[in-house]
N, C-alpha and C positions, 0 to 999 in steps of 0.2 A: 769796327773791328772789335771795339772794345764791349758794345753791346752783343756782339757773336760771342765773345768769350765768355761774357756774363751768363748767356743763355746755355751755352756748353756745359759751365760749371753748375748751373742750377740741374741741367738734365743729370749730370754725373752724380749729384748729390742725391736726387730722388733715387737713381738706380740702386746707390748705395744703400739708401735706407730700405727700399723695397727687400734687396737681398738680406739685409739684417732682420727685417720683420719676418721674411721667409724662414731664416735659421731659427729665429725664436719660437716660430709657429711649430716648427718640426721638433724643436727641443720638447716643447710642451706635449705635443702629441705622443712623443717617445716615452715622457714621464708617465703620462696617462695611461699608456698601454701597459708600461711596468706594473702600475698600480692595480690595473683591471686583472693582469695576469697573477698578480699576487693575490688579489682577493679571490680568484677562483680556485685557485689551488689550496686555499686554507681549509683544513681537516676540522670537522667539529667533533663533539665528544663522542666515544665508540659507543655502539648500541650493545645492550647486554645481549648475551648468547640465549637462544630460546631453551626453555625449561623442558627438560625430559621428564613429563609426568604422564603415565600410562591413563588412558580414558578409564574412569570406574567402571567395574563390572556392573551390568544391568540384568543379567539373566541367571543368577545363582540359584540352583535348587538344593534341596536336600530330601532325602528318603531314607527310610529305614530298611533294611536288608537283613533280616535275621537279627544277629548280633553286631550288626555294622551299621554305620552311617555312611551314605555315599552323597558327597557334595560334587557338584559339577557346574562349570561355566565356560563360556567362550574365551578361548586365549585372546588377550587385547592385541590389536593390530596396529593402532595408532595412538599418538598422545593426544593431550588436551588442546595442542596447536595444530591438529590435523596433520602432522608429519608421521611418516611410518616409524613405527617402533621396532628398533633392533632386536630387543629380545628382554626378558625377565630375569632379574638375579634373585628374586624370592617372591613367595607368596604366603601371606599371613591369614590364618583363620581366627576369627574373634566369636565369642560366644556370651551370651545373656540368658541365665535361666531364672525362673521364678515360679513359685507353686500357683497352680489356678484349681478352682473346683471342677471336677469331673463333669459337673451338670453343665459347665460351659462348652462342653464339647458334644452335647447331645443336639439332635436336629431340632430346630424351633418350629412348633407347630404354628400353622397360620391363625391368627384370632378369628374365632367365629362370632359375626355379629349376632346380637340378641334380638329375637323377633319383635316387631312392633305390637302393642297391646291391640286385641280384637274385641268389638262390643260384644255385650253379653248376649246370649241367645235369647231371642223374643224381645229384645228391647227395642221399643219404637224409635223410629229415625225420623228426625225433623225434617220437614220438606225443605227444598231449597228457597231461602228468602223469607221462610217464615219466622214469625216473632214469637219467641216462647213466652209463656205466661209469667207474671211476676213470681217470683219465688221459685220457679221451676229449675231443676238441675239438669242439664243437658247430659245424654248418656255418653259414656266413655267412647272416644274415637269418632263422635258425631261432629260434623262441621259446624263451625261457630257462624252464626249469621251476622249480618252487618249491624243489625239492629241491637245485638246482645253487647256490643262494645260500649264502654262508658263514654260519655260524652267528654270531650276534652275542655279543659278550663280555659278560659280567655287569657290570650298571651298578645304582649306587644307585636310579635311578628308571627305571621300565619304560616310562613314556610318552615319556621323552625319548630312550630308545633307538629306540622306533618312529618318532619323528620323524627321528632321524639316519637311519635305514635307509631312509625314504621319499626323504629329500633326496639319498641317494646315487645317482648317476648309474649306468646300466650300462655296464660296461666294453666295449670295442670289442675283437673277438678279434685277437690277434695283436700289439697295442699294449702296449709296456712301460709299465708304471706304477709309481709311488713307493709304497715300503713303508709300512705303518702300524706303528709300534712297538706290541708287545705283542698283536698280532693273530694267530691260529692259521691257518694256510694252510689253504685247503680243498684235498680230495682232487683231485690232477690239476692243482693251480695252479702256474704256473711263475713263480718269484720273479725280480724284476728283476735285471740284471747288478749285481752290486756290493752287493746287499742283505744284510742282517745275517741270521744263522741266526734262525730263529724269528719272522722277519716275513712279512708277506704284502703283495702289492701292492694299493695303493688303486685302486679303479676310476677311469678318466677318464672325463670326459663325452664321449659320442659327438658327432661333428660334426653339425650342423643340415643336413638336405638342401636349406634354403632359406636362403641366405646374406643377412645384412642388406645392404641397398643402401648405397652410400655417400652421404655428404650432397651434395647438389646445390644450386646456387643456386635462388632464387626462380623459381618457374613461374607465367607469366602465366595468370590464370583464364580459363576459355572461357566469357564471358559478355559481351553486348553494351555497348557504351559509350554513353554519353550519348544517348540513345535507350537507356536501360539502365543504364549507368554502373557504374563500379568501387565496391566496397564500401570506404569509408575506413577506415584504421588510424589510430588516435589514439595515438602514443606520447607519452613523457614530454616535457615543454615546451610543450604546447599546440597543436603545428603538426601539421596534418592532413596525412598521407602517403597517397595513393592509389597502390596497385599499379599496374603496366602491365597493360593489358588488351587482349584482341583486340576487333576491329570487328565488325560483322556479317558473317560469313565465308561465302564459297560453299561448296557442300556438298562439293567436292573440295578444300579447302584442306588444306595439310601440317599437321602437328603443330605444336603450339604451341611457342614458343621458351622456353629458359631464359634469364632476364634477372637481372644483377646489380641491387642496389637500393641507394639512397644514404639514409642515415639523415638526419633532420632536422637534428641538431646539425651534421653534416658539410655539409650544404648551405648552412645558415645561415652557417657559418664560411668558406666557400670561394665562395660565389655573388658573380657579379659582373653589373652592369647591362648588358643587351644594348641597350635601347632604351626610352626614356620618351616617352609619347605625351601631349600636351597640346594644347588650343586646336582647330583646325581638323584636325589631324591625328587627334586622338581622335574628333571628331564624323564624320569620314569612315570610321572603323573600327567605328562602332556602326551596325547595321542588323538589323531585325527582333528586338529584345531580346537580340542577342547582340554580342560583340565579337569581330571577327575581324582578326587581325594577321598580316601577310605579311612574312616577312623572307628575305633571301637566304640560302642554304643555307651553313653555317659551311665554311671552307675545312678539308680534312683535312691534318694535318701532313706534312711531308716523311717519306718512310720512312727509317729509319735504315740507312746503308750497311753491308751485309755483308762484314766483313773478309775478306781475301783469305787463305786457309788457307797455312800454311807448308808447304814441300815435306817429305814425310815420307822420312827415308833408307829405303833398301831393307832390310828385316829379314833377318836370316840363315836358313837354311833352318830351323834348330832352333827360332827364336823364332816365337810366336804373332802373328797380325796384330792390330794395334792396333784396338778398335771405333771405328767412324766416328762424329762428334759428332753430336749430335741437333740438327736446325735449330730455331731458336725459333720459337714459334706467331706465325702473323700477326695483328697487332693492329689493331683497329678502334677508333673513339672513340664512347663513349657520351655523349650529350647528354641533360642532365635540366634541365628547365624549371619555373618557378614564376612567379606574377605577384602584384602587390600594387597595390590600388587606394586612391586619395586622395580623400576626400569634399571638394565644394565647401565652403570655409571650416572644414573639419574636421580630420582626422586620417587617419592611413595604417592600412590593414587588415593583419591578419597574413598570412603568406605562404599561397598557395594550395596545393591538392594538387599533387604532382609529376608531371610527364608526361616520358616516355621516349621517345628516338629515336636510332636508330644509321643514319645516313646510308649508303645503298647505291645502286649503280648502278641507275637506272630504265629500264625497256623504253620502246621508242617507242610514241607516242600512235596509237590505231587510225585509219584514214582510211577514205574513201568513205562519210561518215556520211549516211544518208538518213532523212528523218523525214516519215512519211505519217500525216495526220490522217485518222481513220475515224469510223465513225458511233458508236462506244461507247468509243472509246480512241485513241492516238497510237502508231504501231508505228515503232520505230526498228532499222536496220539498219547493220552497219559490216564493215569488213575489218580482218584483222591476220595477219600470218603471222611475227611475232617470236617468238624463243625465250624462255624463262624467265618466261613470263606464268603467274600464278597465279589470273587472273581479271580482270574488269572492273568498273568503277564508273561509273553512269548519274548524271549530275547534270542538274537543271532549275531554272531560276530565271525569275521573271516579266520580261518585257523592260525593266520599268523600274527593276529591281533592279542594283546594281551589282557583286554578288558572288554565287557560289553558296553554297548552305548546305551540310549534309551529303548525301551521295549517297542518292539516292531509291531505289537499288537497287544490289546487288553480285551479279554472276552469274558462273558458273564460267568456266574457261579455254576451254572449247570452245564456249561461246555466242556466237552473232554477231548476235543480235537480241535486243530487249526490248520488251514490249507495256506502255505506261504506261497503266492503266485508271483511274488517279486524276486525269487531267486534267479541267478543268472548261470546259464551252462558256463563250465570251465572254472568254476569256483569251489572252493574247500570251505564248508561252514561248520561252525559247532553251534548246537542249538540247546536251550535248556528253558524251563517253564518254573515259574514261582506262583505261589498262593497269595492272594491279596487278602489282609486282613481289615485293611481300612482304606479305601480309595481316595478319600478327600485329601488325606495327608501322605498318601503312598506309603503305607505300612505292609510290607511284604515278607514272606518268609526267605529263607536263605535260598542260594541258588539249589535247584534240585539236580538230577541227574543230566549228565552232558552227553550230547551224542555228536558224533562227527560224521559229516558226509562229504563225498567228493562227488559234485555234481556236474557229471560229465554227460555229454549228449549221447546215449548209447541207445536211443530210442528211435526205431525206424518209423518213417512215415507211412501214413495209411496208403493203400494203394488207389490209382485212379479208378473212375467209375465209368460204368456203360461203355465198355469196348465193344466196337462194333468192326467186322471185317466185310469190306466190300469188293467183290470180284469185277473186274474190269478187263478189256482187252489187254492181254499182256501183263498184268500186274494186279496186285491186291491192296488197296488203301484201307488203313486202319485208322480210325477216328476214336476219341474218348474224352472224358470230363476230368478235369485236374483233380488233384489230391485234395483233401479239406486241410492238410497240414501247411502252415505258411511258410515253414523253412524248406519246403521241397524246391530243388534247384533243377530236376529233370527226370526224365524216365528212361528205362531199359527196355528194348523190344526181344521178346524170345519167340523163336518159331520152332516147331516140330514138324519134321518131314515124315512121310509113311515109314514105319520101320526103324526110326532114329531117335535119338535123345534129343531134348531141347538144347538150342543153342542161341547165344545172344548174337543178334544181327548188328548192332550200333558198337561203335568203338568208344564213344563218350556220350554220356546222358543226353537225351533228346529233349530241346527246351520246347518245342512245338507240341501241340495237341493233335497233330495229325503225322502218319508215316507211310510212304509208298513201297512197298516190296515189289522189286521187278526182276525180270529175268527167270520167271517161273515156267514150269513146263505145263502147257495146258492139259485139263482134264484130271489133275493131280489135287487131292484135297490136303490143305495145309491148316495148321493149328497154331495160334497165337496166343501170348498172354504178355502183360507189361508188369512192372514194378517201378516204384518211386523212390528216389534218391535225395536224401536232404544235404544242407551245406557241410555237415561233418562226415559225410560219406557213408551213412547208414542206408542200407536198402532196405525196403519194406517187403511185406509179402506180395505174392503176385496176384492178379485179377482172375476171376474166372475165364476160362478159355472161350475164344471166338474163333470159328473156323469158315473156310470159304474154299471153293473149287475154282482153280485158275482157268481163265479162258484163253 
């Protein structure tokens, strides 16, 4: 009995311990869960907001149009972080100008290599492999035989001697050369004046028949701009510089110019603000996804007066005349432009690419502009007799637009007409033409006469071809070939009965190339003709008549 009670007591103690352990484990689990939950919900330091910096402009262009400068670039659409840009609050135009010699703006001729010396007429030529006699001088241009070479002196390394012999240039006949100490003169070799006995002249390198051209300033690449655009160069500092480029030039344009360039650090250090557009001014400059800024032509600095030369005293008969002083080169001003944009509520972008211009006198604009709308295009003609013209630029804008975009075409200096095949029916256009004074930097006259045209489809299509009337039992079948105009939508069929007027047989244009006329009186002669109709409802002229007698 006692043992039983002891066992029951031990079991009760074990159960009580287990329950306490379970309660302790549950408490630990709850506390751990609380710690985990607290750790998961802890917030770190707040991330800074994305900076609203517009992407820098990369397609800035500048052109001279009469007494105006026209700067043009695409409206920035994204930020540097790739986010959509909500808008711009301002645009700033910067400029650096410096004088440059006008000779730097002339086409650079290609260096012409000098011809190689030819042997004198009648001079004997040594046979290949023949050994010249001692003291004989080979004819200029004659090949040098292997026996005529001086014997190499002994050297510890034979391979080194071979390398030195190969690297030694061939001496030019008749040219005195410096002696090489310790060398044995070859038979017939003439030592240089003042050479020590026992020395021979070291051969001098022969002059290259192709002299190396001198270094020239940067030449603008011949590739179209925006519509093409220049290839950017990214120098140190992160500023993108775009080299000067040519426009879409006419076929008879002169050679490209050599232009000096401005480095990014020079530009940022010297740039001055020309204009800052905000508010309504900025809104008026934005059109069609582009920003167009028109500025007055910068004034040219006054030329430096040339000092009056002092009278030179008359030299004595024995004295040689003094050389006349070389006049200084004519200087022109190179203008370099860049823009920076500022986002609404954001920051300012980096500098854009650099656009170059040297203002020059411009030719007068063309006159007597005539714009003729035609069935498939618009034809322009004009007159111009001015000198110094390198081509013409044709501009077109919608009548509702405030300004012209890039030229739709550039033609040669001898052209006096242009056909605009890209005009669309239903549009009102305004055309003008300018004269180009310099195509490389796009210097042109002011806008010429403007002509507005309402390009509506008032042009009827051509008639169908080869109309044939085939008489069959109880009907007459008409067949034909389609009109050559692609906007034709159908055809009208006309019939003329004996003693009657022409009348149309269909209620709507026939889209097929075949028509059957039924219910005809046998033995009666009927005449037919067709017209074509386009999608604007214009009806063209009729075809020649076709006739048949009903059966």
